VEXDREN-2710 file (C-alpha; in Angstrom, 1 decimal):
% VEXDREN-2710
k/r/px/py/pz
1/MET/0.0/0.0/0.0
2/ALA/1.8/3.1/-1.2
3/VAL/1.8/6.2/1.0
4/MET/2.6/9.7/-0.3
5/SER/5.0/12.1/1.3
6/SER/3.9/13.8/4.5
7/HIS/4.6/16.8/6.6
8/LEU/4.4/17.3/10.3
9/LYS/3.8/20.8/11.7
10/PHE/3.5/21.6/15.4
11/LEU/2.0/24.8/16.7
12/SER/4.4/26.6/19.0
13/LEU/4.1/29.3/21.6
14/GLY/7.7/29.6/22.5
15/VAL/9.4/28.6/25.7
16/ILE/7.0/26.5/27.7
17/THR/8.8/26.9/31.0
18/GLN/7.1/30.3/31.4
19/VAL/3.8/28.3/31.5
20/PHE/5.1/25.6/33.8
21/ALA/6.7/28.0/36.3
22/ALA/7.5/25.9/39.3
23/SER/4.8/23.3/38.8
24/LEU/6.8/21.0/36.6
25/PRO/10.3/19.9/37.7
26/LEU/11.4/19.3/34.2
27/PRO/14.3/20.3/32.0
28/ASN/13.9/23.2/29.5
29/LEU/11.2/22.3/27.0
30/SER/11.7/23.3/23.4
31/TRP/8.8/21.6/21.7
32/THR/5.3/22.6/22.7
33/TRP/1.8/23.7/21.6
34/PRO/-1.0/25.6/23.4
35/GLY/-1.3/23.0/26.2
36/ASN/-2.7/22.5/29.6
37/VAL/-0.6/21.4/32.6
38/THR/-2.1/18.4/34.4
39/GLY/-0.7/15.6/36.5
40/THR/-1.3/12.1/38.1
41/ARG/0.2/10.7/41.2
42/PHE/3.5/9.9/39.6
43/ALA/3.5/12.1/36.5
44/ASN/3.5/15.7/35.3
45/CYS/1.8/16.1/32.0
46/VAL/1.1/18.8/29.4
47/GLY/-1.5/18.3/26.7
48/GLY/-3.2/20.2/23.9
49/PRO/-4.1/20.2/20.2
50/PHE/-1.7/20.5/17.4
51/ASP/-1.9/20.3/13.6
52/ILE/-0.6/17.5/11.4
53/SER/-0.5/17.8/7.6
54/VAL/-0.6/14.5/5.9
55/THR/-1.0/12.9/2.5
56/GLY/-1.8/9.2/2.3
57/THR/-3.4/6.5/0.3
58/ASN/-6.9/5.4/1.5
59/THR/-9.6/3.3/-0.1
60/LYS/-12.5/4.8/-2.0
61/ILE/-15.4/3.2/-0.1
62/LEU/-18.6/2.9/-2.1
63/GLN/-20.9/3.1/0.8
64/ALA/-23.1/6.0/2.0
65/GLU/-23.8/6.9/5.6
66/PRO/-26.8/5.2/7.1
67/ALA/-29.8/7.5/7.3
68/ASN/-30.9/6.3/10.7
69/ASN/-30.2/3.7/13.4
70/MET/-32.3/1.0/11.8
71/ALA/-30.2/1.4/8.6
72/ALA/-27.1/1.4/10.7
73/THR/-28.1/-1.9/12.4
74/GLU/-28.8/-3.4/9.0
75/LEU/-25.3/-2.2/7.8
76/PHE/-23.6/-4.1/10.7
77/VAL/-25.7/-7.2/10.0
78/GLU/-24.6/-7.2/6.4
79/ILE/-21.0/-6.6/7.4
80/ASP/-21.0/-9.6/9.8
81/GLN/-23.4/-12.0/8.2
82/ALA/-22.1/-15.4/6.9
83/ASN/-20.3/-15.2/3.6
84/SER/-20.6/-11.4/3.5
85/THR/-19.1/-9.6/0.5
86/LEU/-20.1/-6.1/1.5
87/VAL/-16.7/-4.8/2.4
88/ALA/-15.2/-6.3/-0.8
89/ARG/-18.0/-4.9/-3.0
90/SER/-17.5/-1.5/-1.4
91/ASN/-13.9/-1.2/-2.4
92/GLY/-13.6/1.4/-5.1
93/GLY/-9.8/1.3/-5.4
94/ASN/-7.2/3.7/-4.0
95/SER/-7.9/7.3/-3.1
96/THR/-5.3/10.0/-2.2
97/ILE/-6.2/12.0/0.9
98/THR/-4.5/15.2/1.7
99/GLY/-5.3/17.4/4.7
100/THR/-4.3/19.1/7.9
101/TYR/-6.0/17.7/11.0
102/GLN/-5.9/18.8/14.6
103/ILE/-4.8/16.0/17.0
104/TYR/-5.0/16.1/20.8
105/GLY/-1.9/14.8/22.5
106/LYS/-0.4/14.6/26.0
107/PHE/3.2/14.2/27.1
108/CYS/3.8/12.9/30.6
109/PHE/7.1/12.8/32.5
110/PRO/8.1/11.4/35.9
111/ARG/7.1/13.7/38.7
112/ASP/10.3/12.6/40.5
113/GLN/12.9/15.2/39.4
114/ARG/15.8/12.7/39.4
115/LEU/13.9/10.3/37.1
116/ALA/12.7/13.1/34.8
117/LEU/16.3/14.3/34.1
118/LYS/17.3/10.7/33.2
119/VAL/14.5/9.9/30.8
120/VAL/15.7/8.4/27.5
121/THR/12.8/6.1/26.6
122/LEU/9.3/7.3/25.6
123/GLN/6.2/5.0/25.4
124/PHE/3.9/5.9/22.5
125/LEU/0.3/5.0/23.6
126/THR/-2.4/4.2/21.1
127/HIS/-6.0/3.6/22.4
128/GLY/-8.6/1.3/21.0
129/GLY/-12.0/1.8/19.4
130/THR/-14.8/3.7/21.3
131/LEU/-12.0/4.9/23.6
132/ASP/-9.7/7.9/23.9
133/ASN/-6.4/8.8/25.5
134/THR/-8.0/8.5/29.0
135/TYR/-7.8/4.7/28.6
136/TRP/-4.2/5.0/29.8
137/ASP/-5.2/7.0/32.9
138/LEU/-8.5/5.7/34.4
139/GLY/-7.8/6.4/38.0
140/PRO/-5.3/5.9/40.9
141/ASN/-5.4/2.1/40.6
142/ASN/-5.9/2.0/36.8
143/SER/-3.3/4.3/35.4
144/TYR/-0.7/3.0/33.0
145/ILE/0.7/6.4/32.7
146/ASP/1.4/6.3/36.5
147/ALA/3.0/2.9/36.1
148/ALA/5.3/4.0/33.3
149/THR/6.4/7.3/34.7
150/LYS/6.9/5.8/38.2
151/ALA/9.4/3.4/36.5
152/GLY/11.2/6.3/34.8
153/TYR/9.7/6.5/31.4
154/ALA/8.0/9.4/29.5
155/THR/4.7/8.7/27.7
156/PHE/2.8/10.3/24.8
157/SER/-0.9/9.5/24.5
158/TYR/-3.2/10.9/22.0
159/ASP/-6.8/10.8/20.6
160/ARG/-6.7/9.1/17.2
161/LEU/-8.3/11.0/14.3
162/GLY/-12.1/10.8/14.7
163/THR/-12.1/10.3/18.5
164/GLY/-12.1/12.4/21.6
165/LYS/-10.7/15.9/21.3
166/SER/-9.1/15.4/17.9
167/ASP/-10.8/16.4/14.6
168/HIS/-13.7/14.4/13.3
169/PRO/-13.4/14.6/9.4
170/ASP/-15.3/12.5/6.9
171/PRO/-15.8/9.2/8.7
172/ILE/-15.9/7.1/5.6
173/GLN/-13.4/8.4/3.1
174/VAL/-10.8/10.0/5.5
175/VAL/-10.9/8.2/8.9
176/GLN/-9.5/4.9/7.7
177/ALA/-6.8/2.5/9.0
178/SER/-4.2/3.5/6.4
179/LEU/-4.4/7.2/7.3
180/GLN/-4.3/6.4/11.0
181/ILE/-1.1/4.5/10.5
182/GLU/0.4/7.4/8.6
183/LEU/-0.6/9.9/11.3
184/ALA/0.9/7.7/14.0
185/HIS/4.1/7.4/12.0
186/LEU/4.4/11.2/11.7
187/LEU/3.9/11.5/15.4
188/VAL/6.7/9.0/16.1
189/GLN/8.9/10.8/13.6
190/GLY/8.2/14.1/15.4
191/ILE/9.1/12.6/18.8
192/ARG/12.3/11.1/17.5
193/GLU/13.5/14.2/15.6
194/THR/12.5/17.0/17.8
195/ARG/13.9/18.1/21.2
196/PHE/11.2/17.9/23.8
197/ALA/12.1/18.2/27.5
198/GLY/15.6/19.2/26.5
199/ARG/16.5/16.0/24.7
200/ARG/15.9/13.5/21.9
201/TYR/14.6/10.1/22.9
202/LYS/17.0/7.2/22.4
203/ASN/14.1/4.7/22.4
204/VAL/10.4/4.8/21.4
205/ILE/8.3/1.9/22.5
206/GLY/4.9/1.4/20.9
207/VAL/2.2/0.4/23.4
208/SER/-1.4/-0.1/22.1
209/HIS/-4.7/-1.6/22.7
210/SER/-7.4/-3.4/20.7
211/LEU/-8.1/-1.5/17.4
212/GLY/-5.0/0.5/18.3
213/SER/-3.0/-2.8/18.4
214/GLY/-4.2/-3.7/14.9
215/LEU/-3.0/-0.3/13.7
216/SER/0.4/-0.8/15.4
217/VAL/0.8/-4.1/13.6
218/GLY/0.2/-2.2/10.3
219/GLN/2.6/0.5/11.4
220/THR/5.5/-1.9/12.2
221/SER/4.9/-3.6/8.9
222/ARG/5.0/-0.3/6.9
223/TYR/7.5/1.5/9.1
224/PRO/9.6/-1.1/11.0
225/GLU/12.0/1.5/12.2
226/ASP/9.4/3.5/14.2
227/PHE/9.5/1.4/17.4
228/ASP/12.4/-0.2/19.3
229/ALA/9.9/-2.5/21.0
230/VAL/6.2/-3.2/20.8
231/ILE/3.6/-4.1/23.4
232/LEU/0.2/-5.0/22.1
233/THR/-2.8/-5.6/24.3
234/GLY/-6.3/-6.9/23.4
235/ILE/-5.3/-8.7/20.2
236/SER/-5.2/-12.2/18.7
237/THR/-5.3/-14.0/15.4
238/GLU/-8.8/-15.2/16.1
239/PHE/-11.6/-12.9/14.8
240/THR/-14.5/-15.3/15.1
241/PHE/-16.1/-13.5/18.1
242/VAL/-15.5/-10.0/16.9
243/ALA/-18.9/-9.9/15.2
244/THR/-20.7/-11.1/18.4
245/GLY/-18.8/-8.6/20.5
246/THR/-19.7/-5.8/18.1
247/ALA/-23.3/-6.8/18.0
248/SER/-23.4/-6.9/21.8
249/THR/-22.5/-3.1/21.9
250/ALA/-25.6/-2.3/19.9
251/MET/-23.8/0.4/17.9
252/GLN/-25.8/3.4/17.1
253/ILE/-25.2/6.6/15.1
254/ALA/-23.3/8.7/17.6
255/ASN/-25.2/11.9/17.0
256/THR/-28.4/10.1/18.2
257/ASP/-26.9/9.3/21.6
258/PRO/-29.0/10.8/24.4
259/SER/-26.0/12.3/26.1
260/ASN/-25.8/14.8/23.2
261/ARG/-22.0/14.6/23.4
262/PHE/-21.7/13.8/19.7
263/THR/-24.2/16.4/18.3
264/GLY/-23.1/17.5/14.9
265/LEU/-21.1/14.5/13.9
266/ALA/-21.7/12.8/10.6
267/ASN/-23.9/9.7/10.5
268/GLY/-20.8/7.6/9.8
269/TYR/-19.6/7.9/13.4
270/PHE/-21.0/5.2/15.8
271/THR/-20.9/4.7/19.5
272/PRO/-22.2/1.9/21.8
273/ALA/-25.8/2.1/22.9
274/PRO/-26.4/3.8/26.3
275/VAL/-26.9/0.4/28.1
276/GLU/-24.4/-0.7/30.6
277/GLN/-24.7/-4.4/29.7
278/ALA/-23.8/-3.6/26.1
279/ILE/-20.4/-2.4/27.2
280/GLN/-20.0/-5.0/30.0
281/PHE/-20.6/-8.0/27.7
282/ALA/-17.8/-7.1/25.2
283/PHE/-15.2/-5.5/27.4
284/TYR/-15.5/-6.6/31.0
285/ARG/-15.2/-9.6/33.2
286/TYR/-17.6/-9.4/36.2
287/PRO/-17.0/-8.8/39.1
288/TYR/-13.3/-8.0/38.5
289/TYR/-13.6/-4.3/38.0
290/ASP/-14.3/-1.2/40.1
291/GLN/-17.8/0.1/39.5
292/GLN/-16.7/3.7/39.5
293/VAL/-14.1/3.0/36.8
294/PHE/-16.8/1.2/34.8
295/ASN/-19.3/4.0/35.2
296/ALA/-16.7/6.5/34.1
297/GLN/-15.9/4.4/31.0
298/VAL/-19.5/4.2/30.1
299/ALA/-20.0/8.0/30.5
300/ASN/-16.9/8.7/28.4
301/LYS/-17.5/6.2/25.6
302/GLN/-16.2/7.5/22.3
303/THR/-16.7/6.8/18.6
304/ASN/-15.8/4.4/15.8
305/ALA/-15.7/5.6/12.2
306/LEU/-17.3/3.5/9.4
307/GLY/-14.1/4.0/7.3
308/GLU/-12.0/2.3/10.1
309/ILE/-14.5/-0.6/10.3
310/PHE/-14.3/-1.2/6.5
311/THR/-10.5/-1.0/6.4
312/LEU/-9.1/-2.3/9.7
313/ALA/-8.4/-5.7/8.3
314/SER/-5.9/-4.2/6.0
315/ALA/-3.7/-3.3/9.0
316/TYR/-3.3/-6.9/10.1
317/VAL/-0.3/-7.8/7.9
318/PRO/3.0/-9.4/9.0
319/ALA/5.9/-7.2/9.8
320/PRO/8.9/-9.3/8.7
321/ALA/11.4/-6.4/8.9
322/PHE/10.7/-5.7/12.5
323/THR/13.4/-7.3/14.7
324/GLY/12.8/-5.8/18.1
325/PRO/11.2/-7.5/21.1
326/VAL/7.4/-7.9/21.2
327/PHE/5.1/-8.5/24.1
328/ILE/1.5/-9.6/23.7
329/LEU/-0.8/-9.1/26.7
330/ASN/-4.4/-10.2/26.9
331/GLY/-7.1/-10.5/29.5
332/GLN/-7.6/-14.2/29.8
333/ASN/-11.4/-13.7/29.6
334/ASP/-11.3/-11.4/26.6
335/PHE/-14.5/-12.0/24.7
336/PHE/-13.9/-9.8/21.7
337/TYR/-10.8/-11.6/20.5
338/CYS/-10.9/-14.9/22.3
339/GLY/-14.6/-15.7/23.0
340/GLY/-14.1/-15.4/26.7
341/ASP/-11.1/-17.8/27.1
342/CYS/-7.7/-16.8/25.6
343/ALA/-6.2/-20.0/26.7
344/TYR/-8.5/-22.1/24.5
345/PRO/-7.7/-24.1/22.4
346/THR/-4.1/-22.7/22.7
347/ASP/-2.7/-19.5/24.1
348/GLN/-4.2/-16.8/21.8
349/ALA/-1.7/-14.2/22.9
350/ALA/1.3/-16.3/22.1
351/SER/0.0/-17.0/18.6
352/VAL/0.2/-13.3/17.6
353/ILE/4.1/-13.2/17.6
354/PRO/4.8/-15.8/14.9
355/ALA/1.8/-14.7/12.9
356/PHE/2.7/-11.0/12.6
357/PHE/6.3/-10.7/13.9
358/PRO/8.2/-13.6/12.4
359/ALA/11.6/-11.9/12.9
360/ALA/10.9/-10.5/16.4
361/SER/13.8/-10.9/18.9
362/LYS/14.1/-14.0/21.1
363/ASN/13.1/-12.0/24.1
364/SER/9.5/-11.7/22.7
365/THR/6.9/-13.2/25.0
366/SER/3.2/-13.1/26.0
367/TYR/1.0/-13.2/29.1
368/LEU/-2.7/-13.8/29.9
369/VAL/-4.0/-11.7/32.8
370/PRO/-6.5/-13.9/34.8
371/ASN/-10.0/-12.7/35.6
372/THR/-9.7/-9.9/33.1
373/GLY/-11.8/-9.0/30.0
374/HIS/-11.0/-7.0/26.9
375/SER/-10.6/-3.6/28.6
376/ILE/-7.5/-4.6/30.6
377/ASN/-6.7/-1.2/32.1
378/ALA/-10.2/-0.9/33.7
379/HIS/-10.0/-4.1/35.7
380/THR/-8.8/-4.7/39.3
381/THR/-6.0/-6.7/37.8
382/ALA/-4.6/-3.7/35.9
383/ARG/-1.6/-3.4/38.2
384/GLN/-0.6/-6.9/37.5
385/ALA/-0.8/-6.2/33.8
386/PHE/1.2/-3.0/34.2
387/ASP/3.9/-4.8/36.2
388/ARG/4.3/-7.4/33.5
389/MET/4.5/-4.7/30.8
390/THR/7.1/-2.7/32.8
391/ALA/9.1/-5.9/33.5
392/PHE/9.2/-6.7/29.8
393/ILE/10.6/-3.2/28.9
394/GLN/13.2/-3.4/31.6
395/ALA/14.3/-6.9/30.8
396/ASN/15.0/-5.8/27.2
397/GLY/17.4/-3.1/28.4
398/PHE/15.2/0.0/27.9
399/VAL/15.8/2.4/30.8
END
């Protein structure tokens, strides 16, 4: 899949230390945008919107937006029905997309001054479908950003195009897997080539979840030099139960959601129905999650774009040129990708490495988190997952 040349442009307001004052014990920052200073227990963060100009090759999708929720339901039925040819029939060939899009991103650094001054490794965090960047920081006991910064790493999390605080362009022709991969590549390039927090990062580790993991597979295939190591969560080579998981969410046109959070979005953006059980079935393992975290996730549900749904499969291609270490981590009871048992008939996490990363280093491994569904970070077992992820990074010499 050919990708045209691209350009990355960041909005700058000058020296950010004037904004931070004494609130952030960090080195002089030279790369910034109009951001807001925030923090967690172990991290100081700055986040805000910036512009990315990109040109890429998408697919011309011969499919109109559904007129209403009944038409949307029928669309999902026809995508997932036995022997469906809808996606194939809707492929109108390649389409060149050029545009400048506003992306929301957030850098976080160790709150500990000594650790902040030593940071040489950044973790690039990509969230899954119907989620946003907050998946990586769900609360005191469910914050991967806390776990990473406490261990001495910087993180960059962002809202993918078409989600959260980022732009929501044409959900069919623009928001597709290929362009998401290209945008993520540009972000990684910017991180590697620009001095932020007074330094260039020696290592960038890709950490992603679910739909984001699929995109990261495609990114390492297209740009194997982007990441020094990869951690993928909520992924397998088994897609049999994806249709059932999707159906359980009772996807509806986002602008019809009674929360009115998506008013004005095009009909090609979807969000889970406002029913707790719809989200619990696909993403959670009862009772192994905090009800407050669950409620917050339901209240903050985000969108999926029809273009992503039609093109995501194209991201799942082997990355034979990627030779770094790979870690696959799944909730053992992930329904979406394992039908509720990722150990049956064999370890579904372990199968990902030979399938997509045939040249991965010998230190590559996998782990199944017990009593955990698809949304790993939201479970009471999250700390166990975070400990395993951090141990993998450290064992491979990334400090």
